[in-house]
N, C-alpha and C positions, 0 to 999 in steps of 0.2 A: 507350333506355338503361334499365337496371334500377335499382331503388332503391338497392342496395348500393353500386355504384360512384359514384352521385350523392351519397350520404351521405358516402362516403370522400373524394370530391373537395371537397365542401362543408366537411368537417372539416379537410382539408388546407389549404383556402383560408383558413379562420378561423385556423388555427394559424400560417400564413404571415403573415397580417395582424397577428396579435398579436405575432409575432416582429419584424416590421418596425416596429410601433409602439414596442415595447420598445427596439429599436436606435435609433430616432429620438429617444426620450426620453434614452437614454444619451449620444448624440452631443450633444444640446443641453446636458446637464449638464456634459460635458467642455468644450464651448465656453464655458460660463459660468465654469468653473474657470480656463480659459486666459485669459479676459478679466480675471479678478480677479488672476491671477498677473502678467499684463503690466502691469496698473495698479500692483501692488505694486512691480514692478521699476522702473517709471518714477518712483514716489515715492522709492524708495531712491536712484536715480541723482540725483534732484534734491537729496536730503539730502546725498549725497556731494559734489555740486558746492558746496553751501552750506558744508559743513565745510571743504572745500579753500580756499574763499574766506576763511573765518574764520582758518584757519591762516596763510594768506598775509598777512592783515591783522595778526595778532598777532605774526608772525615778522619784521616789518619792522625793519631795523637801527636806524632812528631811534627807534622805540618802545622797543626793548630798551635802546638806549643811554640814553634818558631815564630809564627805570626803574633802570638800573644807577647812574646819577648820583644819583638820589633815595635809593638804598640805600647810597651811599658806596662803591660798588665802583669799582675802577680796573683798567686793563689790567695783565697780568702783566709783571713786570720780570725780566730775566735774573738780576739779583743776588739775587733772592728764591728762585731755584731751588736745590735741593740734591740730592745723590746719595742713592739709596736706602740705601746702606751707612752714610750719616751718621745715619740715623734709629735711634732705639732700637728694639730688636726687629726689625731689618731681616731677619733670617733667617726669622722668622715670616711677614713680609709676602711674602718671596720664595717661600716654600712654600705660601702660601695658595692654594687652588684646585687644586693639583696632586694627582695620584692616584698610588697605589703599589699594584701588584698583588702579593698575598702568597698563597702556597700553604700551606694548613694541613696538618697531619700526615695527615689522612684523605684528602688529595688534592683537597679542595675549594679553589678559588681565590676569594679575596675581594678587593675593591677598597677600599683605605683612602684617605680624602680628608683632606688637611690643612686645618686651620681655625686661624686665629690665636687665641691665648688672649686672654680679655678683660683689659683693663687692671685692675690691682689698685685697689681703692677707696682714695681719698685719706683720710687720717686724720681730717680735720675734717668730712667730708661725711656726712650721715645716709644710712643704707641704705634702699633702696626697699622 
């Protein structure tokens, strides 16, 4: 065998070895990232389980009932209910949150949203 093909084969073998080494290094790096990601997922799942347990503990009827009694709250009675029409500014409350599509003269359509007016300040209270 002559020197030129031997040098070419040797260079090709070195290039292949370098490529395999680089690929092996890249695979190890991805495996390390995968392990870190799996660990982070496991930690988040544990945190979610803890939060769900906390919510279940805090949302217990007995606990909420005890706090309501401490605050002087009581269950809703039907005689305390009123119709929305009996409220002052009932029309504003009914329109609140609704939208109205309006077309302007130039053909552009805009959406108007109703918002309740703020209550007028009482005469004796200082302004903020």
